[in-house]
Each structure stands twice: as C-alpha cells, then as structure tokens.
PDB file with SEQRES, HELIX, SHEET and CRYST1 records, atoms N, CA, C and O in Angstrom:
SEQRES   1 A   70  MET LYS ILE VAL ILE ASP GLY TYR ASN LYS SER ILE HIS          
SEQRES   2 A   70  LYS LYS ASP ASN GLN ILE VAL ILE HIS GLU LYS ASP LYS          
SEQRES   3 A   70  ILE ILE ASP SER ILE LYS ALA SER SER VAL ASN ASP ILE          
SEQRES   4 A   70  THR ILE THR GLY LYS GLY TYR ILE THR PHE ASP ALA LEU          
SEQRES   5 A   70  ASN LEU ILE ALA GLU ASN ASN ILE LYS PHE MET ALA ILE          
SEQRES   6 A   70  ASN PRO LYS GLU CYS                                          
HELIX    1 AA1 ALA A   33  SER A   35  5                                   3    
HELIX    2 AA2 PHE A   49  GLU A   57  1                                   9    
HELIX    3 AA3 PRO A   67  GLU A   69  5                                   3    
SHEET    1 AA1 3 LYS A   2  ILE A   5  0                                        
SHEET    2 AA1 3 ASP A  38  THR A  42  1                                        
SHEET    3 AA1 3 LYS A  61  ILE A  65  1                                        
SHEET    1 AA2 4 LYS A  26  LYS A  32  0                                        
SHEET    2 AA2 4 GLN A  18  GLU A  23 -1                                        
SHEET    3 AA2 4 TYR A   8  LYS A  15 -1                                        
SHEET    4 AA2 4 LYS A  44  ILE A  47  1                                        
CRYST1    1.000    1.000    1.000  90.00  90.00  90.00 P 1           1          
ATOM      1  N   MET A   1       8.092  51.431 -12.850  1.00  0.00           N  
ATOM      2  CA  MET A   1       8.258  52.050 -14.284  1.00  0.00           C  
ATOM      3  C   MET A   1       8.138  50.853 -15.208  1.00  0.00           C  
ATOM      4  O   MET A   1       8.640  49.753 -14.974  1.00  0.00           O  
ATOM      5  N   LYS A   2       7.441  51.164 -16.258  1.00  0.00           N  
ATOM      6  CA  LYS A   2       7.289  50.269 -17.390  1.00  0.00           C  
ATOM      7  C   LYS A   2       8.086  50.756 -18.644  1.00  0.00           C  
ATOM      8  O   LYS A   2       7.933  51.885 -19.109  1.00  0.00           O  
ATOM      9  N   ILE A   3       8.967  49.807 -19.172  1.00  0.00           N  
ATOM     10  CA  ILE A   3       9.823  50.098 -20.244  1.00  0.00           C  
ATOM     11  C   ILE A   3       9.198  49.385 -21.509  1.00  0.00           C  
ATOM     12  O   ILE A   3       8.816  48.217 -21.434  1.00  0.00           O  
ATOM     13  N   VAL A   4       9.106  50.122 -22.670  1.00  0.00           N  
ATOM     14  CA  VAL A   4       8.638  49.540 -23.894  1.00  0.00           C  
ATOM     15  C   VAL A   4       9.758  49.911 -24.861  1.00  0.00           C  
ATOM     16  O   VAL A   4      10.141  51.076 -24.969  1.00  0.00           O  
ATOM     17  N   ILE A   5      10.283  48.887 -25.572  1.00  0.00           N  
ATOM     18  CA  ILE A   5      11.395  48.926 -26.460  1.00  0.00           C  
ATOM     19  C   ILE A   5      10.773  48.342 -27.804  1.00  0.00           C  
ATOM     20  O   ILE A   5      10.341  47.198 -27.947  1.00  0.00           O  
ATOM     21  N   ASP A   6      10.809  49.283 -28.695  1.00  0.00           N  
ATOM     22  CA  ASP A   6      10.305  48.769 -30.021  1.00  0.00           C  
ATOM     23  C   ASP A   6      11.303  49.299 -31.148  1.00  0.00           C  
ATOM     24  O   ASP A   6      12.087  50.228 -30.953  1.00  0.00           O  
ATOM     25  N   GLY A   7      11.180  48.585 -32.378  1.00  0.00           N  
ATOM     26  CA  GLY A   7      12.078  48.984 -33.411  1.00  0.00           C  
ATOM     27  C   GLY A   7      13.113  47.957 -33.721  1.00  0.00           C  
ATOM     28  O   GLY A   7      13.017  46.838 -33.216  1.00  0.00           O  
ATOM     29  N   TYR A   8      14.040  48.246 -34.471  1.00  0.00           N  
ATOM     30  CA  TYR A   8      15.075  47.314 -34.986  1.00  0.00           C  
ATOM     31  C   TYR A   8      16.485  47.702 -34.370  1.00  0.00           C  
ATOM     32  O   TYR A   8      16.684  48.841 -33.948  1.00  0.00           O  
ATOM     33  N   ASN A   9      17.449  46.720 -34.335  1.00  0.00           N  
ATOM     34  CA  ASN A   9      18.759  47.103 -34.101  1.00  0.00           C  
ATOM     35  C   ASN A   9      18.868  47.528 -32.508  1.00  0.00           C  
ATOM     36  O   ASN A   9      19.759  48.308 -32.170  1.00  0.00           O  
ATOM     37  N   LYS A  10      18.058  47.065 -31.663  1.00  0.00           N  
ATOM     38  CA  LYS A  10      18.124  47.448 -30.305  1.00  0.00           C  
ATOM     39  C   LYS A  10      18.509  46.164 -29.522  1.00  0.00           C  
ATOM     40  O   LYS A  10      18.191  45.033 -29.890  1.00  0.00           O  
ATOM     41  N   SER A  11      19.241  46.457 -28.381  1.00  0.00           N  
ATOM     42  CA  SER A  11      19.612  45.287 -27.389  1.00  0.00           C  
ATOM     43  C   SER A  11      19.470  45.812 -26.142  1.00  0.00           C  
ATOM     44  O   SER A  11      19.440  47.008 -25.852  1.00  0.00           O  
ATOM     45  N   ILE A  12      19.365  44.662 -25.251  1.00  0.00           N  
ATOM     46  CA  ILE A  12      19.276  45.071 -23.732  1.00  0.00           C  
ATOM     47  C   ILE A  12      20.469  44.405 -23.177  1.00  0.00           C  
ATOM     48  O   ILE A  12      20.687  43.260 -23.573  1.00  0.00           O  
ATOM     49  N   HIS A  13      21.310  44.960 -22.287  1.00  0.00           N  
ATOM     50  CA  HIS A  13      22.414  44.590 -21.672  1.00  0.00           C  
ATOM     51  C   HIS A  13      22.300  44.900 -20.132  1.00  0.00           C  
ATOM     52  O   HIS A  13      21.337  45.517 -19.677  1.00  0.00           O  
ATOM     53  N   LYS A  14      23.317  44.447 -19.372  1.00  0.00           N  
ATOM     54  CA  LYS A  14      23.357  44.678 -17.911  1.00  0.00           C  
ATOM     55  C   LYS A  14      24.677  45.377 -17.718  1.00  0.00           C  
ATOM     56  O   LYS A  14      25.708  45.017 -18.288  1.00  0.00           O  
ATOM     57  N   LYS A  15      24.590  46.434 -16.853  1.00  0.00           N  
ATOM     58  CA  LYS A  15      25.883  47.081 -16.366  1.00  0.00           C  
ATOM     59  C   LYS A  15      25.718  47.317 -14.903  1.00  0.00           C  
ATOM     60  O   LYS A  15      24.870  48.133 -14.542  1.00  0.00           O  
ATOM     61  N   ASP A  16      26.478  46.657 -13.985  1.00  0.00           N  
ATOM     62  CA  ASP A  16      26.215  46.765 -12.638  1.00  0.00           C  
ATOM     63  C   ASP A  16      24.866  46.288 -12.284  1.00  0.00           C  
ATOM     64  O   ASP A  16      24.547  45.136 -12.577  1.00  0.00           O  
ATOM     65  N   ASN A  17      23.971  47.151 -11.624  1.00  0.00           N  
ATOM     66  CA  ASN A  17      22.762  46.794 -11.344  1.00  0.00           C  
ATOM     67  C   ASN A  17      21.689  47.589 -12.176  1.00  0.00           C  
ATOM     68  O   ASN A  17      20.571  47.849 -11.729  1.00  0.00           O  
ATOM     69  N   GLN A  18      22.132  47.950 -13.427  1.00  0.00           N  
ATOM     70  CA  GLN A  18      21.310  48.749 -14.450  1.00  0.00           C  
ATOM     71  C   GLN A  18      21.034  47.905 -15.698  1.00  0.00           C  
ATOM     72  O   GLN A  18      21.843  47.089 -16.139  1.00  0.00           O  
ATOM     73  N   ILE A  19      19.893  48.145 -16.209  1.00  0.00           N  
ATOM     74  CA  ILE A  19      19.425  47.701 -17.542  1.00  0.00           C  
ATOM     75  C   ILE A  19      19.842  48.784 -18.470  1.00  0.00           C  
ATOM     76  O   ILE A  19      19.409  49.931 -18.355  1.00  0.00           O  
ATOM     77  N   VAL A  20      20.736  48.398 -19.448  1.00  0.00           N  
ATOM     78  CA  VAL A  20      21.216  49.238 -20.354  1.00  0.00           C  
ATOM     79  C   VAL A  20      20.572  49.010 -21.796  1.00  0.00           C  
ATOM     80  O   VAL A  20      20.648  47.861 -22.232  1.00  0.00           O  
ATOM     81  N   ILE A  21      19.976  49.926 -22.547  1.00  0.00           N  
ATOM     82  CA  ILE A  21      19.454  49.813 -23.835  1.00  0.00           C  
ATOM     83  C   ILE A  21      20.327  50.541 -24.832  1.00  0.00           C  
ATOM     84  O   ILE A  21      20.621  51.735 -24.769  1.00  0.00           O  
ATOM     85  N   HIS A  22      20.726  49.633 -25.814  1.00  0.00           N  
ATOM     86  CA  HIS A  22      21.597  50.071 -26.906  1.00  0.00           C  
ATOM     87  C   HIS A  22      20.729  50.140 -28.288  1.00  0.00           C  
ATOM     88  O   HIS A  22      19.782  49.398 -28.549  1.00  0.00           O  
ATOM     89  N   GLU A  23      21.174  51.044 -29.011  1.00  0.00           N  
ATOM     90  CA  GLU A  23      20.648  50.983 -30.457  1.00  0.00           C  
ATOM     91  C   GLU A  23      22.077  51.072 -31.321  1.00  0.00           C  
ATOM     92  O   GLU A  23      22.925  51.964 -31.293  1.00  0.00           O  
ATOM     93  N   LYS A  24      22.049  49.992 -32.001  1.00  0.00           N  
ATOM     94  CA  LYS A  24      23.233  49.679 -32.754  1.00  0.00           C  
ATOM     95  C   LYS A  24      24.374  49.705 -31.591  1.00  0.00           C  
ATOM     96  O   LYS A  24      24.301  48.965 -30.610  1.00  0.00           O  
ATOM     97  N   ASP A  25      25.390  50.591 -31.789  1.00  0.00           N  
ATOM     98  CA  ASP A  25      26.390  50.636 -30.843  1.00  0.00           C  
ATOM     99  C   ASP A  25      26.419  51.871 -29.783  1.00  0.00           C  
ATOM    100  O   ASP A  25      27.414  52.194 -29.134  1.00  0.00           O  
ATOM    101  N   LYS A  26      25.236  52.457 -29.730  1.00  0.00           N  
ATOM    102  CA  LYS A  26      25.117  53.664 -28.993  1.00  0.00           C  
ATOM    103  C   LYS A  26      24.091  53.377 -27.783  1.00  0.00           C  
ATOM    104  O   LYS A  26      23.011  52.820 -27.983  1.00  0.00           O  
ATOM    105  N   ILE A  27      24.490  53.774 -26.604  1.00  0.00           N  
ATOM    106  CA  ILE A  27      23.642  53.593 -25.387  1.00  0.00           C  
ATOM    107  C   ILE A  27      22.477  54.743 -25.494  1.00  0.00           C  
ATOM    108  O   ILE A  27      22.762  55.937 -25.587  1.00  0.00           O  
ATOM    109  N   ILE A  28      21.162  54.258 -25.471  1.00  0.00           N  
ATOM    110  CA  ILE A  28      20.154  55.242 -25.486  1.00  0.00           C  
ATOM    111  C   ILE A  28      19.530  55.486 -24.236  1.00  0.00           C  
ATOM    112  O   ILE A  28      18.941  56.535 -23.975  1.00  0.00           O  
ATOM    113  N   ASP A  29      19.678  54.348 -23.319  1.00  0.00           N  
ATOM    114  CA  ASP A  29      19.079  54.534 -21.987  1.00  0.00           C  
ATOM    115  C   ASP A  29      19.759  53.732 -20.935  1.00  0.00           C  
ATOM    116  O   ASP A  29      20.283  52.681 -21.303  1.00  0.00           O  
ATOM    117  N   SER A  30      19.830  54.063 -19.701  1.00  0.00           N  
ATOM    118  CA  SER A  30      20.301  53.168 -18.678  1.00  0.00           C  
ATOM    119  C   SER A  30      19.499  53.467 -17.412  1.00  0.00           C  
ATOM    120  O   SER A  30      19.407  54.605 -16.951  1.00  0.00           O  
ATOM    121  N   ILE A  31      18.934  52.407 -16.882  1.00  0.00           N  
ATOM    122  CA  ILE A  31      17.817  52.447 -15.844  1.00  0.00           C  
ATOM    123  C   ILE A  31      18.125  51.543 -14.703  1.00  0.00           C  
ATOM    124  O   ILE A  31      18.411  50.382 -14.995  1.00  0.00           O  
ATOM    125  N   LYS A  32      18.113  51.898 -13.412  1.00  0.00           N  
ATOM    126  CA  LYS A  32      18.295  51.018 -12.265  1.00  0.00           C  
ATOM    127  C   LYS A  32      17.199  49.920 -12.297  1.00  0.00           C  
ATOM    128  O   LYS A  32      16.013  50.237 -12.381  1.00  0.00           O  
ATOM    129  N   ALA A  33      17.571  48.729 -12.233  1.00  0.00           N  
ATOM    130  CA  ALA A  33      16.734  47.496 -12.214  1.00  0.00           C  
ATOM    131  C   ALA A  33      15.741  47.665 -11.196  1.00  0.00           C  
ATOM    132  O   ALA A  33      14.591  47.398 -11.544  1.00  0.00           O  
ATOM    133  N   SER A  34      15.930  48.065  -9.963  1.00  0.00           N  
ATOM    134  CA  SER A  34      15.044  48.175  -8.906  1.00  0.00           C  
ATOM    135  C   SER A  34      13.796  49.118  -9.144  1.00  0.00           C  
ATOM    136  O   SER A  34      12.755  49.110  -8.487  1.00  0.00           O  
ATOM    137  N   SER A  35      14.114  49.944 -10.231  1.00  0.00           N  
ATOM    138  CA  SER A  35      12.902  50.904 -10.359  1.00  0.00           C  
ATOM    139  C   SER A  35      12.094  50.475 -11.601  1.00  0.00           C  
ATOM    140  O   SER A  35      11.274  51.273 -12.056  1.00  0.00           O  
ATOM    141  N   VAL A  36      12.267  49.272 -12.179  1.00  0.00           N  
ATOM    142  CA  VAL A  36      11.575  48.628 -13.226  1.00  0.00           C  
ATOM    143  C   VAL A  36      10.642  47.685 -12.811  1.00  0.00           C  
ATOM    144  O   VAL A  36      10.997  46.872 -11.957  1.00  0.00           O  
ATOM    145  N   ASN A  37       9.435  47.641 -13.289  1.00  0.00           N  
ATOM    146  CA  ASN A  37       8.481  46.653 -13.018  1.00  0.00           C  
ATOM    147  C   ASN A  37       8.134  45.780 -14.278  1.00  0.00           C  
ATOM    148  O   ASN A  37       7.700  44.638 -14.134  1.00  0.00           O  
ATOM    149  N   ASP A  38       8.313  46.283 -15.392  1.00  0.00           N  
ATOM    150  CA  ASP A  38       7.817  45.595 -16.544  1.00  0.00           C  
ATOM    151  C   ASP A  38       8.479  45.957 -17.748  1.00  0.00           C  
ATOM    152  O   ASP A  38       8.572  47.170 -17.934  1.00  0.00           O  
ATOM    153  N   ILE A  39       8.995  45.154 -18.672  1.00  0.00           N  
ATOM    154  CA  ILE A  39       9.652  45.360 -19.926  1.00  0.00           C  
ATOM    155  C   ILE A  39       8.929  44.657 -21.082  1.00  0.00           C  
ATOM    156  O   ILE A  39       8.644  43.463 -20.997  1.00  0.00           O  
ATOM    157  N   THR A  40       8.638  45.375 -22.136  1.00  0.00           N  
ATOM    158  CA  THR A  40       7.952  44.839 -23.313  1.00  0.00           C  
ATOM    159  C   THR A  40       8.956  45.212 -24.381  1.00  0.00           C  
ATOM    160  O   THR A  40       9.466  46.333 -24.388  1.00  0.00           O  
ATOM    161  N   ILE A  41       9.237  44.320 -25.253  1.00  0.00           N  
ATOM    162  CA  ILE A  41      10.012  44.439 -26.321  1.00  0.00           C  
ATOM    163  C   ILE A  41       9.290  43.985 -27.697  1.00  0.00           C  
ATOM    164  O   ILE A  41       8.606  42.963 -27.750  1.00  0.00           O  
ATOM    165  N   THR A  42       9.495  44.797 -28.754  1.00  0.00           N  
ATOM    166  CA  THR A  42       8.889  44.401 -30.098  1.00  0.00           C  
ATOM    167  C   THR A  42      10.038  44.712 -31.069  1.00  0.00           C  
ATOM    168  O   THR A  42      10.990  45.426 -30.754  1.00  0.00           O  
ATOM    169  N   GLY A  43       9.891  44.136 -32.263  1.00  0.00           N  
ATOM    170  CA  GLY A  43      10.808  44.408 -33.270  1.00  0.00           C  
ATOM    171  C   GLY A  43      11.911  43.355 -33.323  1.00  0.00           C  
ATOM    172  O   GLY A  43      11.714  42.175 -33.033  1.00  0.00           O  
ATOM    173  N   LYS A  44      13.152  43.886 -33.733  1.00  0.00           N  
ATOM    174  CA  LYS A  44      14.239  42.863 -33.897  1.00  0.00           C  
ATOM    175  C   LYS A  44      15.487  43.281 -33.139  1.00  0.00           C  
ATOM    176  O   LYS A  44      15.996  44.390 -33.306  1.00  0.00           O  
ATOM    177  N   GLY A  45      15.948  42.412 -32.338  1.00  0.00           N  
ATOM    178  CA  GLY A  45      17.084  42.797 -31.595  1.00  0.00           C  
ATOM    179  C   GLY A  45      17.494  41.600 -30.678  1.00  0.00           C  
ATOM    180  O   GLY A  45      17.191  40.455 -31.014  1.00  0.00           O  
ATOM    181  N   TYR A  46      18.190  41.853 -29.506  1.00  0.00           N  
ATOM    182  CA  TYR A  46      18.554  40.676 -28.652  1.00  0.00           C  
ATOM    183  C   TYR A  46      18.813  41.264 -27.291  1.00  0.00           C  
ATOM    184  O   TYR A  46      19.018  42.465 -27.121  1.00  0.00           O  
ATOM    185  N   ILE A  47      18.795  40.320 -26.278  1.00  0.00           N  
ATOM    186  CA  ILE A  47      18.963  40.511 -24.879  1.00  0.00           C  
ATOM    187  C   ILE A  47      20.123  39.548 -24.355  1.00  0.00           C  
ATOM    188  O   ILE A  47      20.144  38.354 -24.656  1.00  0.00           O  
ATOM    189  N   THR A  48      21.068  40.143 -23.566  1.00  0.00           N  
ATOM    190  CA  THR A  48      22.102  39.218 -23.122  1.00  0.00           C  
ATOM    191  C   THR A  48      21.582  38.395 -21.886  1.00  0.00           C  
ATOM    192  O   THR A  48      20.621  38.741 -21.200  1.00  0.00           O  
ATOM    193  N   PHE A  49      22.322  37.285 -21.692  1.00  0.00           N  
ATOM    194  CA  PHE A  49      21.994  36.306 -20.515  1.00  0.00           C  
ATOM    195  C   PHE A  49      22.146  37.190 -19.197  1.00  0.00           C  
ATOM    196  O   PHE A  49      21.303  37.065 -18.310  1.00  0.00           O  
ATOM    197  N   ASP A  50      23.136  38.022 -19.064  1.00  0.00           N  
ATOM    198  CA  ASP A  50      23.290  38.820 -17.867  1.00  0.00           C  
ATOM    199  C   ASP A  50      22.134  39.675 -17.696  1.00  0.00           C  
ATOM    200  O   ASP A  50      21.630  39.754 -16.575  1.00  0.00           O  
ATOM    201  N   ALA A  51      21.641  40.342 -18.696  1.00  0.00           N  
ATOM    202  CA  ALA A  51      20.475  41.127 -18.582  1.00  0.00           C  
ATOM    203  C   ALA A  51      19.263  40.308 -18.170  1.00  0.00           C  
ATOM    204  O   ALA A  51      18.475  40.805 -17.365  1.00  0.00           O  
ATOM    205  N   LEU A  52      19.046  39.061 -18.673  1.00  0.00           N  
ATOM    206  CA  LEU A  52      17.995  38.165 -18.292  1.00  0.00           C  
ATOM    207  C   LEU A  52      18.097  37.880 -16.930  1.00  0.00           C  
ATOM    208  O   LEU A  52      17.069  37.950 -16.257  1.00  0.00           O  
ATOM    209  N   ASN A  53      19.188  37.561 -16.388  1.00  0.00           N  
ATOM    210  CA  ASN A  53      19.440  37.201 -14.987  1.00  0.00           C  
ATOM    211  C   ASN A  53      19.143  38.416 -14.047  1.00  0.00           C  
ATOM    212  O   ASN A  53      18.552  38.259 -12.978  1.00  0.00           O  
ATOM    213  N   LEU A  54      19.543  39.535 -14.454  1.00  0.00           N  
ATOM    214  CA  LEU A  54      19.118  40.705 -13.670  1.00  0.00           C  
ATOM    215  C   LEU A  54      17.704  40.942 -13.578  1.00  0.00           C  
ATOM    216  O   LEU A  54      17.199  41.266 -12.502  1.00  0.00           O  
ATOM    217  N   ILE A  55      16.960  40.791 -14.737  1.00  0.00           N  
ATOM    218  CA  ILE A  55      15.561  40.886 -14.747  1.00  0.00           C  
ATOM    219  C   ILE A  55      14.812  39.879 -13.832  1.00  0.00           C  
ATOM    220  O   ILE A  55      13.883  40.199 -13.090  1.00  0.00           O  
ATOM    221  N   ALA A  56      15.337  38.581 -13.971  1.00  0.00           N  
ATOM    222  CA  ALA A  56      14.753  37.696 -13.034  1.00  0.00           C  
ATOM    223  C   ALA A  56      15.040  37.821 -11.586  1.00  0.00           C  
ATOM    224  O   ALA A  56      14.223  37.443 -10.745  1.00  0.00           O  
ATOM    225  N   GLU A  57      16.163  38.335 -11.284  1.00  0.00           N  
ATOM    226  CA  GLU A  57      16.536  38.659  -9.902  1.00  0.00           C  
ATOM    227  C   GLU A  57      15.711  39.675  -9.238  1.00  0.00           C  
ATOM    228  O   GLU A  57      15.455  39.631  -8.035  1.00  0.00           O  
ATOM    229  N   ASN A  58      15.277  40.634 -10.074  1.00  0.00           N  
ATOM    230  CA  ASN A  58      14.392  41.793  -9.639  1.00  0.00           C  
ATOM    231  C   ASN A  58      12.929  41.618  -9.930  1.00  0.00           C  
ATOM    232  O   ASN A  58      12.129  42.553  -9.900  1.00  0.00           O  
ATOM    233  N   ASN A  59      12.611  40.336 -10.221  1.00  0.00           N  
ATOM    234  CA  ASN A  59      11.159  39.950 -10.436  1.00  0.00           C  
ATOM    235  C   ASN A  59      10.414  40.924 -11.428  1.00  0.00           C  
ATOM    236  O   ASN A  59       9.285  41.350 -11.183  1.00  0.00           O  
ATOM    237  N   ILE A  60      11.095  41.233 -12.520  1.00  0.00           N  
ATOM    238  CA  ILE A  60      10.603  42.161 -13.480  1.00  0.00           C  
ATOM    239  C   ILE A  60       9.872  41.460 -14.577  1.00  0.00           C  
ATOM    240  O   ILE A  60      10.484  40.669 -15.295  1.00  0.00           O  
ATOM    241  N   LYS A  61       8.551  41.711 -14.759  1.00  0.00           N  
ATOM    242  CA  LYS A  61       7.869  40.998 -15.902  1.00  0.00           C  
ATOM    243  C   LYS A  61       8.585  41.433 -17.204  1.00  0.00           C  
ATOM    244  O   LYS A  61       9.022  42.560 -17.435  1.00  0.00           O  
ATOM    245  N   PHE A  62       8.632  40.392 -17.986  1.00  0.00           N  
ATOM    246  CA  PHE A  62       9.195  40.431 -19.368  1.00  0.00           C  
ATOM    247  C   PHE A  62       8.516  39.945 -20.462  1.00  0.00           C  
ATOM    248  O   PHE A  62       8.232  38.748 -20.492  1.00  0.00           O  
ATOM    249  N   MET A  63       8.192  40.719 -21.416  1.00  0.00           N  
ATOM    250  CA  MET A  63       7.406  40.167 -22.616  1.00  0.00           C  
ATOM    251  C   MET A  63       8.082  40.507 -23.879  1.00  0.00           C  
ATOM    252  O   MET A  63       8.439  41.666 -24.088  1.00  0.00           O  
ATOM    253  N   ALA A  64       8.288  39.519 -24.772  1.00  0.00           N  
ATOM    254  CA  ALA A  64       8.713  39.858 -26.148  1.00  0.00           C  
ATOM    255  C   ALA A  64       7.592  39.502 -27.085  1.00  0.00           C  
ATOM    256  O   ALA A  64       6.986  38.431 -27.050  1.00  0.00           O  
ATOM    257  N   ILE A  65       7.356  40.536 -27.967  1.00  0.00           N  
ATOM    258  CA  ILE A  65       6.117  40.346 -28.950  1.00  0.00           C  
ATOM    259  C   ILE A  65       6.925  40.345 -30.416  1.00  0.00           C  
ATOM    260  O   ILE A  65       7.766  41.160 -30.795  1.00  0.00           O  
ATOM    261  N   ASN A  66       6.437  39.250 -31.074  1.00  0.00           N  
ATOM    262  CA  ASN A  66       6.967  39.226 -32.545  1.00  0.00           C  
ATOM    263  C   ASN A  66       5.913  39.712 -33.518  1.00  0.00           C  
ATOM    264  O   ASN A  66       4.942  39.015 -33.812  1.00  0.00           O  
ATOM    265  N   PRO A  67       6.125  40.934 -34.014  1.00  0.00           N  
ATOM    266  CA  PRO A  67       5.109  41.454 -34.921  1.00  0.00           C  
ATOM    267  C   PRO A  67       4.703  40.693 -36.092  1.00  0.00           C  
ATOM    268  O   PRO A  67       3.600  40.849 -36.616  1.00  0.00           O  
ATOM    269  N   LYS A  68       5.666  39.791 -36.551  1.00  0.00           N  
ATOM    270  CA  LYS A  68       5.409  38.968 -37.734  1.00  0.00           C  
ATOM    271  C   LYS A  68       4.448  37.905 -37.450  1.00  0.00           C  
ATOM    272  O   LYS A  68       3.808  37.416 -38.381  1.00  0.00           O  
ATOM    273  N   GLU A  69       4.276  37.474 -36.166  1.00  0.00           N  
ATOM    274  CA  GLU A  69       3.318  36.497 -35.709  1.00  0.00           C  
ATOM    275  C   GLU A  69       1.892  36.975 -35.346  1.00  0.00           C  
ATOM    276  O   GLU A  69       0.983  36.181 -35.102  1.00  0.00           O  
ATOM    277  N   CYS A  70       1.737  38.434 -35.324  1.00  0.00           N  
ATOM    278  CA  CYS A  70       0.543  39.002 -34.884  1.00  0.00           C  
ATOM    279  C   CYS A  70      -0.461  38.938 -36.032  1.00  0.00           C  
ATOM    280  O   CYS A  70      -1.599  39.383 -35.883  1.00  0.00           O  
TER     281      CYS A  70                                                      
END                                                                             
C-alpha cells in the first residue's frame, strides 16, 4: 500500500505497530506498518521519531516533498 499525505497541519505518529495520521488533534487514519510499502508527504506538518523508527524497521520508502522548493 502506498500512502500519500498532503496538506497542512498533518502529522505522522506511531501507536503500537501502526502508523497513525493526525490532522490537527484528530486521528484521520491508522494503518498497520507491515501493510505499507511507501509514504510520500507534501505540505506542512511533522513526523515523530518513533514513527520514523517504525518506518525504518519495516523498510518503508519515505519521501518528503517541499512544494516551495519545486
């Protein structure tokens, strides 16, 4: 599964073995890390160190695109 996260005020967190996507303070999606192959993010937001570690442990490709630089 490929995940594309775009927009503003979004963040990526880890909960157990899941990648959790927040918008502001609301959870908008929660996905098992083992089912994800690729994550692409654009816009403005952040990712936690725990989420980065989970992504690395599961060999998930991760790309962040800064639209201001394009």
